[in-house]
TORMIMAR-718147 format. One line per 4 residues: number of its first residue (from 0); their letters; for each residue y, x, z of N, C-alpha, C, O, CB. Coordinates in steps of 0.001 Angstrom, whole numbers, plus 500000, padded with zeros to 6 digits. Glycine has a CB too. Layout:
BEGIN
NUM> a> Y,X,Z,Y,X,Z,Y,X,Z,Y,X,Z,Y,X,Z | ... $
% end
This chain:
BEGIN
0> mkht> 504526,446478,501323,503200,446955,500961,503196,448475,500759,502274,449164,501195,502714,446249,499690 | 504266,449000,500075,504353,450446,499852,504406,451179,501182,503792,452233,501349,505589,450797,499000 | 505141,450612,502121,505272,451220,503443,503911,451295,504140,503606,452305,504774,506271,450423,504304 | 503099,450260,504037,501770,450227,504644,500855,451257,504001,500110,451942,504702,501158,448829,504521 $
4> kfll> 500900,451380,502655,500064,452378,501960,500436,453779,502428,499563,454608,502683,500229,452264,500413 | 501763,454044,502542,502230,455334,503009,501699,455640,504404,501229,456747,504670,503749,455378,503003 | 501777,454642,505302,501287,454831,506670,499786,455079,506684,499310,455940,507424,501623,453612,507533 | 499031,454332,505871,497577,454542,505817,497246,455926,505270,496338,456593,505767,496907,453459,504950 $
8> tafa> 497986,456362,504237,497764,457691,503666,498101,458766,504697,497352,459730,504857,498613,457886,502385 | 499226,458602,505398,499624,459565,506429,498603,459586,507560,498252,460653,508064,501025,459225,506982 | 498116,458390,507966,497118,458299,509017,495822,459004,508602,495213,459713,509403,496841,456832,509360 | 495408,458804,507349,494192,459459,506837,494369,460982,506852,493440,461718,507184,493866,458965,505392 $
12> avif> 495566,461442,506490,495830,462884,506495,495742,463444,507906,495189,464526,508107,497212,463182,505894 | 496279,462724,508889,496221,463158,510291,494773,463229,510752,494377,464191,511410,497030,462198,511202 | 493983,462221,510412,492565,462212,510791,491849,463395,510161,491049,464057,510822,491889,460889,510367 | 492130,463674,508866,491480,464792,508177,491829,466116,508844,490953,466946,509090,491887,464823,506695 $
16> vtft> 493135,466314,509141,493579,467552,509787,492955,467680,511168,492494,468757,511546,495117,467594,509891 | 492939,466571,511932,492340,466592,513264,490854,466902,513174,490338,467699,513958,492561,465250,513980 | 490168,466287,512234,488739,466527,512049,488485,467984,511688,487569,468617,512213,488171,465602,510962 | 489312,468507,510782,489163,469901,510373,489381,470827,511561,488635,471789,511745,490147,470244,509240 $
20> nccg> 490399,470542,512370,490676,471372,513546,489526,471305,514538,489141,472328,515103,491982,470931,514222 | 488976,470126,514759,487892,469964,515724,486619,470659,515265,485837,471136,516087,487617,468491,515960 | 486413,470716,513978,485188,471331,513449,485294,472844,513350,484319,473509,512998,484866,470758,512083 | 486458,473395,513654,486595,474855,513668,486928,475458,512318,487107,476674,512237,485340,475469,514169 $
24> nnae> 487019,474683,511267,487333,475236,509960,488764,475733,509884,489070,476621,509088,487092,474207,508889 | 489631,475180,510690,491037,475552,510645,491255,476988,511128,492174,477654,510650,491859,474585,511488 | 490450,477473,512045,490611,478836,512557,490486,479841,511421,491253,480801,511340,489567,479136,513655 | 489514,479612,510545,489316,480503,509408,490501,480416,508458,491010,481437,507995,488011,480160,508671 $
28> tqae> 490938,479203,508171,492078,478994,507287,493339,479585,507899,494133,480215,507200,492273,477499,507001 | 493529,479386,509206,494701,479922,509885,494689,481442,509835,495727,482058,509595,494757,479433,511339 | 493521,482062,510060,493422,483519,510010,493763,484025,508609,494463,485027,508467,492006,483983,510420 | 493271,483335,507571,493581,483719,506197,495074,483591,505932,495668,484460,505294,492789,482860,505202 $
32> tedt> 495683,482516,506417,497121,482306,506237,497910,483398,506937,498867,483926,506372,497541,480927,506767 | 497523,483748,508166,498213,484808,508905,498066,486141,508192,499029,486904,508110,497669,484914,510337 | 496864,486440,507669,496651,487676,506919,497550,487722,505695,498158,488749,505396,495182,487809,506503 | 497630,486588,504982,498469,486515,503788,499923,486707,504150,500641,487439,503468,498278,485181,503070 $
36> mqae> 500378,486050,505231,501767,486184,505649,502078,487618,506051,503140,488142,505717,502071,485234,506806 | 501149,488259,506772,501366,489644,507180,501404,490554,505967,502204,491488,505910,500273,490102,508152 | 500534,490283,504987,500493,491113,503796,501792,490987,502998,502210,491942,502344,499294,490732,502926 | 502434,489812,503048,503648,489579,502296,504889,490098,503016,505906,490346,502369,503797,488112,502016 $
40> qptf> 504835,490267,504327,505988,490742,505074,506186,492234,504814,505235,493012,504891,505814,490465,506587 | 507422,492631,504505,507663,494053,504242,507503,494893,505504,507741,494421,506616,509061,494254,503662 | 507104,496120,505316,506986,497094,506395,507645,498388,505928,508084,498480,504782,505483,497331,506798 | 507717,499370,506790,508266,500649,506351,507393,501262,505259,507893,501992,504403,508392,501617,507538 $
44> ltai> 506078,500968,505283,505195,501481,504235,505471,500809,502892,505332,501440,501844,503732,501276,504628 | 505860,499546,502916,506231,498858,501683,507422,499564,501038,507438,499789,499828,506564,497369,501961 | 508412,499909,501848,509598,500613,501339,509215,501978,500776,509733,502392,499739,510654,500779,502455 | 508314,502673,501453,507870,503987,500983,507107,503850,499672,507320,504639,498751,506989,504677,502043 $
48> edyl> 506215,502855,499574,505457,502630,498337,506408,502341,497175,506216,502848,496071,504457,501459,498515 | 507432,501528,497426,508414,501230,496381,509141,502504,495940,509354,502727,494749,509431,500182,496879 | 509512,503322,496904,510197,504578,496596,509287,505499,495779,509716,506087,494786,510645,505283,497895 | 508030,505618,496207,507088,506471,495479,506934,506004,494034,506897,506820,493113,505719,506479,496179 $
52> stei> 506844,504691,493841,506672,504143,492492,507920,504296,491634,507848,504769,490500,506295,502681,492572 | 509066,503893,492179,510278,503846,491352,510993,505184,491230,511496,505518,490158,511229,502838,491914 | 511045,505947,492303,511787,507207,492265,510907,508387,491821,511285,509154,490936,512385,507496,493639 | 509756,508518,492436,508909,509674,492125,508020,509398,490910,507903,510241,490021,508040,510042,493340 $
56> gasy> 507399,508224,490872,506537,507882,489738,507275,507913,488415,506691,508235,487380,505932,506519,489941 | 508569,507575,488444,509381,507564,487226,509627,508962,486673,509988,509108,485505,510706,506888,487496 | 509437,509992,487497,509667,511363,487032,508464,511927,486276,508543,513017,485710,509998,512265,488213 | 507366,511200,486266,506158,511612,485542,506065,510865,484212,506803,509909,483974,504888,511352,486399 $
60> skgd> 505145,511312,483344,504896,510596,482092,504532,509160,482419,503691,508898,483278,503768,511278,481260 | 505176,508235,481724,505032,506807,482004,503638,506303,481638,503033,506745,480662,506090,506009,481243 | 503148,505368,482448,501895,504676,482168,502123,503182,482257,503249,502728,482458,500780,505118,483142 | 501055,502420,482108,501150,500958,482228,501412,500534,483670,502131,499567,483919,499864,500296,481716 $
64> vcip> 500818,501270,484624,501009,500959,486045,501171,502248,486835,500678,503305,486442,499819,500132,486597 | 501871,502138,487954,502048,503257,488878,501466,502828,490220,501851,501794,490767,503569,503673,489012 | 500538,503621,490749,499887,503270,492010,499991,504443,492984,499300,505448,492821,498399,502883,491775 | 500857,504317,493999,500918,505357,495029,499811,505169,496064,499362,504049,496309,502292,505348,495720 $
68> yyev> 499386,506251,496654,498446,506196,497772,498781,507354,498699,499473,508292,498305,496946,506266,497283 | 498295,507286,499920,498749,508273,500897,497857,508287,502124,497062,507382,502377,500187,507993,501305 | 498035,509366,502870,497434,509482,504191,498578,509758,505164,499187,510827,505123,496326,510620,504241 | 498866,508799,506032,499933,508966,507014,499439,509920,508094,498354,509745,508649,500365,507591,507630 $
72> vytd> 500249,510925,508380,499903,511929,509391,500423,511496,510768,499707,511575,511766,500485,513317,509003 | 501667,511043,510802,502263,510632,512081,503471,509740,511803,504174,509923,510810,502681,511878,512937 | 503701,508777,512688,504836,507864,512565,505594,507806,513883,504993,507693,514952,504366,506451,512146 | 506918,507883,513799,507783,507721,514966,508721,506545,514678,509648,506664,513876,508594,509049,515280 $
76> etdt> 508470,505413,515337,509254,504197,515121,510240,503925,516259,510750,502810,516372,508325,503009,514957 | 510513,504913,517096,511366,504680,518263,512803,504326,517890,513469,503609,518637,511365,505903,519147 | 513292,504812,516756,514650,504516,516306,514554,503748,514994,514194,504326,513969,515498,505827,516136 | 514873,502449,515009,514718,501636,513796,515749,501991,512722,515606,501571,511573,514833,500157,514145 $
80> tdir> 516794,502764,513081,517738,503213,512059,517232,504482,511369,517782,504903,510351,519124,503462,512681 | 516184,505086,511930,515570,506268,511314,514095,506341,511720,513697,507181,512527,516325,507575,511734 | 513303,505449,511146,511846,505503,511345,511355,506702,510551,511625,506818,509355,511120,504154,510885 | 510634,507594,511219,510167,508820,510554,508665,508730,510321,507892,508448,511238,510511,510084,511401 $
84> vwgd> 508268,508976,509070,506862,508849,508682,506453,510110,507924,506886,510336,506794,506627,507567,507808 | 505613,510927,508559,505094,512128,507934,503791,511775,507221,502974,511019,507746,504876,513260,508981 | 503607,512317,506045,502371,511993,505346,502112,512863,504134,502947,513662,503711,502392,510571,504929 | 500915,512672,503593,500478,513313,502359,500566,512225,501286,499661,511399,501166,498998,513929,502483 $
88> wwvd> 501642,512222,500515,501977,511144,499584,501574,511514,498161,501849,512621,497699,503479,510827,499644 | 500927,510589,497475,500471,510805,496099,500970,509664,495215,501125,508527,495660,498917,510909,496036 | 501213,510001,493953,501637,509007,492968,500837,509250,491689,500765,510380,491208,503190,509088,492696 | 500237,508200,491141,499523,508306,489856,499956,507189,488923,500073,506032,489329,497988,508257,490070 $
92> nyni> 500194,507551,487661,500465,506581,486606,499207,506441,485753,498533,507425,485450,501695,507014,485735 | 498906,505200,485373,497684,504911,484615,498001,504062,483393,498925,503249,483411,496650,504196,485503 | 497230,504258,482338,497204,503320,481223,495970,502456,481380,494958,502891,481931,497207,504059,479843 | 496061,501232,480894,494916,500324,480928,494278,500332,479550,494921,499993,478557,495340,498873,481349 $
96> agdt> 493013,500719,479493,492250,500737,478241,491001,499897,478450,490025,500358,479043,491882,502206,477804 | 491034,498667,477962,489913,497752,478191,489795,497453,479674,490728,496938,480290,488589,498348,477653 | 488633,497782,480246,488406,497529,481675,488599,498780,482532,488115,498845,483662,487005,496984,481886 | 489319,499785,481983,489441,501075,482660,490897,501495,482845,491705,501407,481921,488698,502142,481882 $
100> litv> 491215,501953,484055,492491,502621,484308,492291,504098,483991,491410,504740,484563,492983,502409,485800 | 493094,504637,483092,492982,506047,482719,494221,506770,483235,495348,506394,482915,492830,506221,481162 | 494003,507808,484031,495110,508560,484621,495922,509242,483530,495384,509944,482674,494588,509601,485629 | 497238,509016,483585,498163,509608,482627,498881,510794,483263,499003,511858,482656,499181,508558,482130 $
104> sggn> 499353,510600,484488,500149,511624,485157,500209,511323,486644,499761,510273,487105,501574,511702,484557 | 500768,512259,487374,500936,512039,488800,500949,513342,489566,500846,514424,488987,499844,511144,489324 | 501074,513227,490865,501095,514421,491679,501225,514128,493156,501295,512981,493596,502203,515300,491250 | 501253,515216,493900,501270,515195,495357,502658,515540,495875,503296,516474,495388,500230,516168,495925 $
108> hpgl> 503127,514775,496875,504459,514973,497436,504414,514842,498958,504926,513865,499505,505459,513960,496836 | 503811,515806,499646,503780,515720,501105,505185,515873,501683,506043,516554,501121,502843,516794,501690 | 505388,515220,502818,506690,515352,503450,506965,514259,504453,506061,513565,504917,507759,515357,502417 | 508246,514124,504779,508717,513218,505821,509679,512191,505228,510717,512542,504666,509401,514005,506958 $
112> fhvr> 509314,510911,505365,510205,509829,504951,511026,509359,506144,510534,509271,507268,509401,508650,504345 | 512292,509061,505865,513196,508449,506840,513477,507038,506328,513968,506865,505212,514542,509295,507029 | 513165,506035,507142,513303,504638,506723,514159,503893,507742,513976,504044,508950,511907,503957,506572 | 515096,503087,507240,515946,502281,508101,515489,500833,508040,515191,500307,506968,517432,502408,507691 $
116> kegt> 515438,500187,509220,515110,498766,509296,516374,497996,509596,517101,498312,510538,514025,498488,510372 | 516637,496968,508775,517747,496056,509016,517206,494642,508939,516818,494179,507866,518910,496277,507991 | 517178,493956,510068,516575,492625,510122,515089,492731,509845,514350,493363,510600,517247,491669,509112 | 514654,492108,508754,513229,492184,508393,513008,493062,507165,511894,493125,506644,512669,490779,508133 $
120> sfev> 514060,493742,506695,513904,494583,505509,513947,496066,505886,514495,496456,506917,515001,494263,504475 | 513349,496872,505010,513251,498312,505228,513780,499033,503990,513620,498562,502864,511779,498736,505537 | 514416,500193,504221,514968,500965,503114,514763,502452,503374,515059,502939,504465,516470,500649,502914 | 514259,503172,502379,514139,504622,502488,515537,505203,502401,516270,504935,501449,513204,505214,501376 $
124> iafd> 515911,506009,503407,517255,506605,503415,517209,508103,503105,518227,508693,502744,517931,506375,504777 | 516033,508721,503246,515899,510145,502911,514423,510502,502802,513561,509840,503380,516602,511039,503976 | 514156,511550,502060,512793,512068,501937,512854,513583,501960,513407,514200,501050,512102,511557,500633 | 512285,514189,503000,512194,515642,503121,510842,516054,502545,509803,515831,503166,512357,516119,504624 $
128> qved> 510862,516651,501370,509627,516969,500657,509272,518443,500796,510136,519318,500749,509757,516601,499181 | 507990,518690,500968,507489,520062,501025,507710,520714,499662,507488,520090,498624,505972,520097,501428 | 508147,521965,499673,508433,522687,498430,507148,523072,497710,506093,523226,498326,509266,523940,498718 | 507257,523223,496397,506156,523768,495595,506237,525288,495623,507256,525857,496016,506206,523236,494124 $
132> gagn> 505168,525936,495208,505184,527384,495009,505240,528195,496278,504628,527845,497288,506329,527749,494169 | 505990,529295,496215,506021,530280,497300,506516,529710,498618,506089,530172,499676,506889,531438,496909 | 507405,528716,498590,507954,528165,499826,507142,527033,500410,507571,526393,501370,509333,527692,499589 | 505962,526772,499840,505171,525610,500247,504813,525615,501721,505157,524683,502448,503917,525542,499437 $
136> desa> 504136,526639,502160,503629,526643,503535,504763,526688,504559,504716,526004,505581,502695,527832,503747 | 505781,527501,504273,506916,527604,505197,507641,526260,505330,507984,525844,506436,507901,528694,504718 | 507871,525586,504206,508566,524292,504268,507686,523229,504915,508195,522344,505602,508987,523837,502859 | 506359,523303,504705,505447,522348,505358,505500,522520,506873,505526,521534,507610,503991,522537,504849 $
140> krif> 505516,523760,507336,505592,524012,508782,506906,523487,509358,506926,522925,510453,505452,525522,509075 | 508005,523670,508617,509318,523208,509075,509363,521679,509107,509841,521096,510080,510439,523760,508160 | 508876,521033,508063,508964,519565,507955,507968,518862,508884,508320,517888,509548,508714,519127,506504 | 506750,519347,508928,505728,518679,509736,505783,519098,511205,505320,518356,512072,504349,518974,509174 $
144> gehy> 506340,520275,511497,506492,520722,512885,505198,520653,513669,504192,521232,513261,507538,519899,513581 | 505214,519942,514803,504030,519848,515663,502870,519098,514994,501751,519112,515508,504397,519157,516967 | 503124,518453,513866,502079,517705,513156,501501,518496,511982,500721,517967,511190,502637,516377,512653 | 501894,519772,511879,501460,520615,510754,499941,520761,510681,499356,520604,509610,502095,521992,510865 $
148> neyk> 499300,521060,511811,497839,521257,511792,497104,519983,511384,496096,520042,510680,497346,521717,513170 | 497607,518838,511825,497006,517567,511439,497173,517345,509930,496262,516859,509260,497641,516399,512236 | 498340,517706,509412,498583,517591,507967,497643,518504,507189,497023,518069,506218,500051,517935,507633 | 497530,519754,507600,496694,520718,506866,495211,520369,506938,494466,520673,506006,496912,522124,507414 $
152> ggds> 494769,519739,508019,493354,519402,508170,493037,517985,507748,491930,517501,507981,492929,519601,509590 | 494003,517307,507123,493882,515884,506836,492760,515455,505930,492165,514404,506164,495100,515431,506263 | 492436,516234,504885,491451,515757,503917,490184,516604,503928,489615,516893,502875,492052,515749,502523 | 489751,516995,505101,488574,517855,505182,487281,517134,504821,486291,517790,504497,488457,518424,506568 $
156> cgll> 487259,515806,504866,486020,515061,504582,486137,514192,503334,485351,513260,503164,485652,514186,505774 | 487096,514475,502458,487255,513685,501242,487810,512299,501482,487632,511404,500655,485952,513571,500550 | 488492,512108,502623,489049,510802,502959,490095,510353,501943,490214,509161,501657,489662,510837,504350 | 490853,511303,501400,491914,510953,500472,491370,510287,499206,491982,509349,498693,492708,512193,500106 $
160> deir> 490228,510759,498697,489606,510098,497538,489224,508669,497867,489422,507759,497061,488368,510873,497073 | 488677,508479,499056,488298,507133,499499,489535,506240,499581,489510,505097,499123,487580,507189,500873 | 490615,506761,500166,491870,506014,500271,492379,505677,498873,492821,504558,498616,492937,506824,501061 | 492312,506650,497979,492807,506439,496612,492090,505280,495935,492737,504370,495417,492635,507712,495779 $
164> yeti> 490768,505303,495935,490028,504267,495214,490119,502902,495894,490081,501875,495216,488573,504672,495080 | 490238,502876,497214,490464,501596,497916,491836,501025,497545,491982,499821,497338,490361,501789,499463 | 492837,501909,497465,494185,501477,497100,494217,500950,495670,494839,499924,495397,495180,502633,497259 | 493550,501649,494763,493494,501202,493367,492811,499838,493285,493297,498943,492594,492744,502238,492483 $
168> aryv> 491690,499674,493986,490959,498395,493965,491844,497265,494494,491859,496173,493927,489658,498494,494807 | 492584,497525,495582,493482,496512,496152,494586,496159,495148,494929,494988,494983,494105,497021,497485 | 495135,497169,494484,496174,496945,493474,495635,496087,492328,496299,495151,491883,496702,498292,492931 | 494434,496408,491854,493810,495666,490757,493640,494197,491134,493925,493307,490334,492447,496285,490391 $
172> kehs> 493167,493948,492373,492977,492558,492829,494309,491839,492984,494452,490701,492537,492214,492528,494164 | 495289,492492,493615,496582,491863,493866,497324,491518,492582,498088,490553,492537,497436,492769,494714 | 497094,492315,491534,497801,492097,490271,496910,491439,489210,497285,491341,488041,498335,493421,489744 | 495728,490993,489640,494788,490282,488759,494544,491028,487446,494551,490430,486370,495314,488881,488458 $
176> lnvt> 494330,492332,487547,494025,493127,486359,492548,492993,486020,491706,492909,486914,494399,494612,486576 | 492239,492973,484748,490852,492878,484294,490276,494291,484175,489917,494746,483089,490757,492116,482926 | 490200,494970,485320,489813,496374,485373,488682,496548,486383,488708,495956,487461,491026,497271,485744 | 487692,497361,486027,486581,497637,486943,486347,499133,487151,485593,499524,488042,485311,496994,486419 $
180> lckd> 486991,499976,486330,486761,501422,486373,488074,502189,486447,489127,501686,486054,485963,501871,485149 | 487993,503421,486960,489129,504337,486979,488626,505686,486502,487589,506163,486961,489778,504437,488408 | 489374,506317,485562,488906,507574,484993,490016,508614,484959,491107,508368,484445,488361,507349,483593 | 489710,509788,485522,490588,510947,485423,490122,511803,484251,488934,511828,483928,490597,511769,486753 $
184> ygwp> 491053,512501,483620,490721,513341,482468,489650,514378,482839,489792,515111,483818,491988,514048,481937 | 488589,514424,482047,487528,515405,482255,486499,515037,483310,485582,515813,483577,488128,516687,482619 | 486639,513874,483907,485718,513426,484938,485097,512087,484546,485696,511317,483795,486438,513313,486292 | 483891,511809,485057,483300,510497,484748,484094,509365,485415,484743,509561,486442,481823,510450,485209 $
188> avvl> 484024,508194,484811,484730,507029,485371,484106,506647,486698,482904,506813,486905,484693,505825,484391 | 484936,506133,487595,484509,505685,488916,484546,504165,488934,485540,503559,488533,485413,506286,490043 | 483460,503544,489401,483413,502086,489516,484201,501675,490758,483947,502175,491853,481934,501568,489592 | 485151,500770,490586,485974,500317,491703,485249,499262,492511,484590,498390,491944,487308,499770,491204 $
192> kle> 485361,499330,493829,484755,498331,494730,485728,497157,494856,486661,497194,495658,484428,498954,496155 | 485506,496146,494076,486439,495023,493995,486008,493815,494819,486678,492783,494764,486605,494611,492564 | 484937,493897,495568,484450,492753,496354,485043,492749,497733,484746,491860,498531,482936,492768,496451 $
% end
């Protein structure tokens, strides 16, 4: 009798799955599953984000959370032992106060990341950072090379602010934070687009 119940239950499950597939609902579910799987698979950007958070973010005054954001200028993936990623990299640490992320510390670190791929994992092996102060422009030209003009013209339309707040909203959703606002010192709070 147990064997028959099992077969009937299995048969009902097959019919349900077949019905779902025939009605087209599975395509939506499959797309969501693929998106989730892709989001969970590490990339060279995942390795860079980890480096920004743990290595660079740790050098600033500590907050409750560290959220890096960036604008990639150019990527060269031809050599998986040295994937080169030029970008305008930012790191911000925040405290959580009620429903608001309040900026504690952070800064800008433009430069070139070198990332190695082994199997399905990625590791930052070097970071060539643009110098602060008097050597800034000269080191930026050396590091960015033929991509220098693209780097210098990167945020002419305020795209970086848009990237920042989209990244913060994604972080808030992914970590199930009860946060709806982000506030920098001396500026009004910004409502995060969480939908």
